[in-house]
N, C-alpha and C positions, 0 to 999 in steps of 0.2 A: 368910329364906327365903319368907316371908309377904308382906315387900316384893318379893321378883322375883316373885314370882305375879302379883302385881298390876301389876306392871310390864309382865308380858307381856299380862296383859288387858285393860290399856289399849293397847298397841299391837294387839290384836286389834280392840278396840272401833274403833280408829281406821280402821284397814283396812276394816272390816265396813262401820262407818258411807260410807266413801266408795263402797261400790259399790252401795248400795241404792237410789242414785237409776237412777229410768228413763229413758230416753233413746228418743226417736222421732226417729230420722238424720233427715239431711240429703237436701234433695228434689233430683230433676230438673228443671230450667230449662227445657226442651226447647222446649213449645210457645210460650214468650211467646220465646225464642231466635231461632225460626224469621220470627216476624214482623217482625224487623228485618235477615233476612237475603234479600237478593234471589236470584230461582232465572236463573240462565242457560241456555239450552238449544243443544244443539250438534248437530251431525248427524254419528253416527259409525256409517251407514250404506253403508261404501264396500265396493265389490264384494270386496275382501280379508277383510272382516270376516264376514259371510257368515251371516246372523241365521236359519238353518235350523235346524230339526226337529231332521237327524239330527247336528248339530253337537255335536262332545264335550262333556264337564263335565269341567273341569279346576279344579285350587284356586286360589280366588282371588289376586292377586298386588294388595299395597297397597304403596303409596307414601307413605312421609310426609314432608313437605316444614317443615321447621323455618325455614325463613327469615324469616317475620314473629317467632315467640318468639326468634330469636338478634336481633333488633332492639332486642326488649323489655328487652334486657340490663341498661339503666340503672336502671331502674325494679324488675324481679327480681333476685334471687342467684342468681348460679353455681351453688349447690348446689340450690334449689328446681328451676333448667330445666335439670340433671344429671339429677335424681331423675324428673324429669317425661317425659324423651326416654325413659329407662332402663323408667318402667313404660307409656308409650306403646309401646316398642319391644315389650315385652313382650305387651302385648293383642293386637298383629299378627302373632306367634307362633300364639297360641291361635285367632284367625281363619283365620289362613291353613292350620289343619291341620284347620278345621270346614266351613269353606264353598264351595262351588264353583259357578265360573258359566261361561258359554260365553265366552271368554276372547276379549276384542279382538288382532285382527291386525294392526294398526296404534298405531304408539305413539300414546299419550295425550298429544294437547298443550292448554293451558288456556291462554287468553288474560286470563282475570278471574275472579274466584271474588265475593267484594265489596268495597266500597270497604274499606281499613284490611290487608285481606289481600297481605301481599307474594307476591310468584311468583319463584322462582328463574330464572332467566334457562335452564336446561338444560330445564324443561317449557312456557314461556311459546316460547321459539323451536326445540325440536329434538322437543321432546317424551320421553316416557319409557316403557319396556315392563312396561305395568302396566292393573289391571281398575278402581282406585279411588283416589285422591287423598285425604289429609288434613293438613288446615292448622290445626295445633293453635297456641292463644294464650292469653294471659291476659289477665282481663275483669274489669273492678269491677263487680260485680254491684249491681244497687238492692236486691235480696230477700236479706237477710242470709243466709236459711235455703238459698238455691243453689247448690251446689257447683261444679256443671258442666252445661254445656248443648253439644246439638251438634246441626246442621242441612244439609241437601242444600244445595250455592249453586251444583252442575253437573249439570243432566241428560241423558242421550241422549235425543235425538228419536226415535230409531228404536224404543227398545224401551221409555222410560221409566224407565231404571235409571240413579241417582244413579252416575256418575261421580267427582264431587266432594265434600267436604263440610269442614265445619268442627269441632273441638270445641273447646271454650272452658274454662277452670279459673279458677276466681277466684283473685285475685291472692298470697292470703297460704294455699294449698293444702299444708295441712299433713301432713307427712313424718316429724313427730319421733316419733311415737309405735311402739310396738310392733306389727309386722302391717301397717304402711302400705303396704309396698309390694303385698299382696295385696289389702288393701281397697278401694286407689284402681284397682286393675286392674280389680277386678267393676265399679268407677262407669264407668271409661273404656268395659270391655264393655256397658254397658250406653248410652251414649252411641252406641257405633259400629250399635247395630241400630236407631237411630234415623235415622241416615242410611242405613242400607241398605234398612229395608221400614217398620220399624215406626212410621208418623208417618200423620197424616190426608193428608197434601199426596201422599201415594201410591195412596189408597184408590180414586183414577179412574184409575190407573194400571198396575192388576196385570194381566199376559197370563195366555193361557190355555198349553196345552201346544203349539199349534199359532200362538202368537206373536202371538193377537188378542186386542184390548185388552178388559176386563173392565169394566164398570159399576157404578158404586156401588151400587146393589142386590145387586149379585153379589155383595161381599163386606161388605157392613155392612146389617145388620136392626136393627128394632126390636120391642120387645114392653114389656108393661106387667107388672112383679113386683114383689110387695107395696105395690102401688097408686103406684108410679110408673113412668114409662117409661123402660127402658133400652138402650143401643145397644151390640151386640154383632157379633164379628168371625164370618161364618157360612161363612168359605171351607172347600172339602170337605176336606183334610189337616187341617185346625185341629176341624173339626167330630170327624171320624173318630177323631183322635189322643185330644180330650175326652172325647169318650163311652168308649174304652176306657180311659181314664184314672179319670174319675169314675163310673164302671159304671153311667152313665144314657145308653140305648139310644134315648130321646127327644130329648136335646141338639138343641137348633136354632143352637147360637151360643155363642163363650166371652165373656162380658162386659167392657165396657172400663167404665176408672174415670169415676165422674161427679160426684166430691167433687174438693178440692184447687184449684179454681180454673183459668186457663185454663191455665196452666202445667204443669196434669196431666193433668185432662181429657181424654178422649180417645185418648191418646196412651199410655195406660199399660193392663195388665190390671188390673179391679175387685180391690181388694185383698182384699174380702171373699170372695171365692172363689181368687185366685193368689194369697194372703200369701207371700211368701220366693222367687217366680218374680224372676228376673235385669230383667222388664220391670215390676214393680211400683214405685211412684211414690216410695216411699223407702227408702233403702239400710238394711237391718239385716244382721246376724251370720249368717244363714240364708240368704240371697240366694244361688241359683243357679240356671243353667239348668232349663227345663223342657222335655218335648219338644215342648207347645201351642208355646211361642215358636218353636221351630227349626221347627214344621209351619206357622207363619203365614213365615218367609221361604223355603221351598218353595211354596207357595201364593202369593206374587209373582211366580210363572214367573221369576225371575232367575236365582233360586239352587236348588242341590242343598245337601242339608246331611249330614255323619256327626256322630251321635247319640250322641256322646261324652258324655253328660252322667251316666253312674255310678248313672243313676235317681236321683239325689241331692231332685228334688222331690218331696215328700212331704203337701202340704197339702192336706186332701180328698180323696185318694185312697181310691178303693172308696167314697166315704160317698154315692154312687147319688144319684139327680134330686132327694131333698128338698134338699140341701145345696144345689144352685145356688139353687132358687127357693122354699125357706120361710125365715121369719124364722130366726136364728140364737138367739135366747131366748124360747121359748115358754111364758109361767105361771111365768115364773124359772128354768124347766131349760132346758140348755144342749143346743141340737142336736148337736153331739157335742163334749164335754169337751175331748177331745184339742187340738181348734182352738180351740174358745170356753170357754176356763175361769171361769168364774163363781165368782170368789173375789176376795178384798178383793184392792184394787189393789195393795197391798205383796209382796204373796204372790210368793213364789218360784215358778216354772213352770218344763215344758220347754218349748220351741219345737214345733210339731207334727211337724216333719220329724226330731227328737230327734236334733239335731246341736249343740243349743245350749240353755242354761239363761239364763231372763229372768224378767221380772216380769209380773206379770197386769197389763193396764193396763183398768181400771174405776174412775173418776171420777164426782164431780158436776160438770156444768157450769155456769155464773155463769146460761145461760138457758136454756129447754126446749128439747129434743133434737127434729128435726121428725119429726110424729106417725108415719110411715112408720117410721121408727127405735127409736121408744119399743120399750123390753120388759120395765122393771119396774114391775109396776102400781102407783098412787099415787105413783110418783114420776117425775116426764117430765124431768128433769135428769139421772139418772142413765144411763152409757152409756160404753161402751167406744172402739175409736181411731176417729174421726170418717172418715176415710178406709176403712174395713173398714166403714162404713155405721154406725156407731155399737157395731159387735160387741165384745165383751171378745175380746181379742188378747194375745197373750205379745208384750214388747220388750222390749228390749235394756238390761240394766243397764251402769250406767259404771263402769269399772276404770278406774283412773287411771294413767293412759301408756300405755294399751293402745287399740288396734283388736280387735274381736273378741273383747276379754278373757273375757268368758262361752260360750265357743266349747269342745265339746268335742275339736274337731279342734287349734285350735291356739293356744286360750286359757290361762289361769292358775287351778290351782286356789286354790278358798279356803275345802276345809275341812281339819280334821287329819287328818295322814296316815292315822291308825289308821280312818279312814272307808274308805279301800281306793281313792277316785277317781284314775282316771287318764284324763291327758291324751292325745289321740294320734290320730292319722289313722284307727286303727281303733276308734275310742270313741263310742259312743251315751247320751244323756240316760235316765234312767230315773227314779220315784218308786220312793222306798224308804224303808224306817225302820230297816234292818238296822243292829246294832252286834254285833259281838263281846262274850259274856257275860261275860268276863273281864276284860274291856278298860276299867278305870278313868279312862283319857285320854278315854274318850267318854262319860260316862257321861248326860252332858247331853245327847247325842243321842240317848237311847233312846226311841223309839215316835213319834220326832219324824219325820213323812213329810218328804221334802225333793229337791230334783229335784237330781241327780248321777249323774257321767259315770262308765263305767267300760268299760272294754276290752271288745268282743265277737269273734264267729268264728261264721262261717255254713257249717252243712251244708248245700248244696243239692239232696244228696241225700234225705237224709231232712226236710229242710224245716225244721229246728229250728236254733236257735243257741245258743251257751254263752256266758254273762256270766263275768268274773275280775273277784273281789274278793279282794285281798288274794292269799293262797295256798291260798282254795278258787274252786270254780268252780259254776255253776248252769248247766241246761240247761231253755232254754226251749221250751216246744212249740212247733208252729204256729201256733196261734192265740191263744195268747198264754196269762196267767193267772196270779195272784197263786200265788209260792212262797215256801217257808222252809227253813232249815235247822238243826237241834241244835244247832250252835254258835254261831249268831245268836239274837239277840232279834229280832222285828220281823219284815217283809217286802218283797220287792221285786217289782213291779209288770212283768210281760213282757208285753209290746204285741206284736202278730201276726208272724211272722215275714214275711209280703210287706212291713209298714212302712219296717223297716231294712235288711233283706238284697234289696239290690238293683243291684247290680255285677257283672258279665262278669268286669272283672277288677278285683282289690281295690285301693281309689285314696283317700285323702282328701279332700280338698275338690275343689272347683272344675275349679282349675288341675292338680291332680295327676291328676284323672279325664279332661281333656282329653288331656293326657300321655301320658299310659299307654292311652291309647285304649279306657274302659273305656264298654261299651253298657250301659244299663236290661235288666235282667231281666225275663223276660215272667212277669210275674206269675201264679199258678193260685190258685183262690179257689173250693177245693171244702170251706170250712168258714165257720164264722161265727164271726169276729172275737172273743174274749172283752170282757167291757165292761171300762174304763178301773176301776182302782179308785179308789174315793173320798178326795178329799183333802182332809181336815178343814180348813177353815178355821184353827183353833185352833192345830194342829199345823203350819201354814205361817207363823200369825205368831209362833210361837216365836220365830223371829231378833230380833224386833223388842224382844219380852220380856228374850229372852239378852242382849240390848246393854243394856238397863234395868238389869239387874242386875247384869252388869260395870262401869257407869259410878258405882251409887250403892256397888261394892264399894270401886272407885277413890277415892271420895271419903271414904271411911271408910278407906283406908287411910292417905290426905294427912291426916287427923284425926288419927290415930293419931301421924303424925311430928312 
């Protein structure tokens, strides 16, 4: 029996060691790709098209031309091409249900995109009934971190809108892991938005409701924040939406990324305030559509949008103006512990939107961090994620064989069943130290605070929600707070209602919310949310200590044999 127990512990040790590695996901190479893509301009102002104010908005039609990608089949496996076509087609269906344009009334006919792009005779000779044509291809990127890139290649001179673009994928794009289809679809949707509007090439081409071209200064503003000049999108719908979301009436724009080099800066939202939005520069488990990104599409003047987000974007929600302008760490204290967990880098944490578990990113850099981003007195090398202005944030941890393995929606549980973790479309991440008093299988987890996924059910009338753990349930109040139960040792931390109850229609991930047409719920903040429970660093380091004790136990077992 002792030998059997040790073997089980060894298996647990191996699995646990695999998932402790933090992962900063691959980046988008949009801006670098844009430099090598020529832009062609065609005039589609035919009288049949009528760019008029009263023309009807209709769902966009997107045509995919696979001529180039089919010509690459000598270098790319058939299976990879099939997978890529499936995930591109799935992404197109999502966009065609969300985005509206004033449709072209003449066939879209294109003679050239860029050198190396093959165009089908159908498009070249006759044109297609479409508002946007996309040419996918595989590319060998020089930067090993870049997995995909996109750029427009044909723009309508009449109104400045892209009518054709390229999406390029690295040649060894990986579909082998669980959740690959979902993970790759999120990446492709990100690239599509670069072609549609979120692109510095367009900032001088946006139009107003009368079809009049905007100036650069109507779209971009600059401001000094924490000692450095930052650039912001200042268009009306973006400002209106962001003011409501962050609860900041003086917000004058949403900051653009200034880290990550020319392939990232200026063409993505600032990670420090928009972490988890689909237009952040690095893919992660919690990446979703925000209403702010969709507002930018509308502010281009080229699109109207169905806001089928399910309210899944929650980073910095209702945090106020200080969240946008002040340093994330002040005198060693976090401005918001939910977003910026100031704890050991190996500690397990919940992502701020509570849809996944992760690891706190805080480390010692080899060189001093820029002075404006130094938050720890006496230690100029200590900081968080570079692209988040070195603020400590939660990042993915690796689960072998999985994309999004730490997700509460579609990941995998890594806890003993006795802790009652539930993975599913209706689950959220909580900090909890709850253990059943009489369950000796999980005695080692007693009094240990951990991030864990539990099923929830929201009551939009009472503005409370229920958390289900094994055969018990807990009612969490509107403003959150810590609760306990007589049958359990420990506590569970309830976040406030408006943070995780956000959907008009119950849905799971990004794609599910779009398919079910789930709009964000308008939050009502007539309360002050309870402070998040303090997460003791020593408790969250428990797993590392547990692994060590298991390892020593296994060695002892081998010695006895």
